[in-house]
C-alpha positions in Angstrom: -8.3 10.8 133.6 -5.0 10.3 131.9 -4.1 7.4 134.3 -3.9 5.7 137.6 -1.1 8.1 138.5 -3.4 11.0 138.1 -6.4 9.1 139.3 -4.4 8.2 143.2 -3.3 11.8 142.5 -7.3 13.5 142.5 -7.9 10.6 145.0 -5.2 12.5 147.2 -7.3 15.9 146.8 -10.1 14.8 147.7 -9.2 12.8 150.8 -7.3 16.1 152.1 -10.6 18.3 151.6 -12.5 15.9 153.6 -10.0 15.4 156.1 -7.3 18.0 156.6 -10.2 20.8 155.8 -7.8 21.2 153.1 -4.7 21.3 149.9 -2.2 23.6 148.4 -0.1 22.9 145.9 3.1 22.0 148.0 0.9 19.4 149.8 0.8 17.4 146.5 4.5 17.8 145.6 5.8 16.7 148.7 3.0 14.1 148.4 3.7 12.6 145.5 7.2 14.0 144.0 5.1 15.9 141.0 6.6 19.4 140.0 3.9 22.9 140.5 2.3 22.6 136.9 1.3 19.2 137.3 -0.4 20.2 140.6 -1.8 22.6 139.3 -2.8 20.5 136.0 -4.2 17.5 138.7 -5.9 20.7 141.2 -7.3 22.1 137.8 -9.0 18.6 137.0 -10.1 18.4 140.2 -12.2 21.2 140.1 -13.1 20.7 136.6 -14.7 17.3 137.3 -16.4 18.5 140.8 -16.7 22.6 140.0 -19.3 22.4 143.4 -16.6 21.4 145.7 -13.7 22.9 145.8 -13.1 27.0 145.6 -9.5 28.4 146.4 -9.0 30.7 150.2 -7.1 33.6 148.6 -6.1 35.0 152.6 -5.6 30.9 153.5 -3.4 30.1 150.2 -5.4 27.1 149.6 -8.6 25.4 147.7 -10.8 24.5 150.4 -14.4 22.8 150.4 -16.9 24.2 149.5 -19.5 23.6 152.5 -19.1 22.2 156.0 -19.1 19.6 156.4 -17.2 17.9 153.2 -19.2 15.5 151.3 -17.0 13.1 149.2 -17.0 13.5 145.5 -14.4 10.5 144.7 -14.8 6.6 146.4 -11.7 5.5 147.5 -11.3 1.6 147.9 -10.3 1.2 151.7 -6.3 -0.3 150.8 -5.5 2.6 148.5 -7.1 5.1 150.9 -4.6 3.7 153.8 -1.3 3.8 151.9 -3.2 7.4 150.6 -2.8 9.0 154.4 0.2 5.9 155.0 2.3 7.9 152.4 0.9 11.5 152.5 
């Protein structure tokens, strides 16, 4: 993990998988005002770190959990999770 902001984005990916049932690059770009290549890098990092957690659904054009219900892979401090929900 390269920095605090990437960790926040990985938490956001995990949260979206748990609460929204999936995520795409546009979700990350909107929530964090980042470019598409950075969003791709973050999703790739999440997939490399937690390979059994996420898969790409080509028909939905988004990344979805591999299992239902989704089991969170990252531990979210309550304050940080609330901030992500408020801003994302």
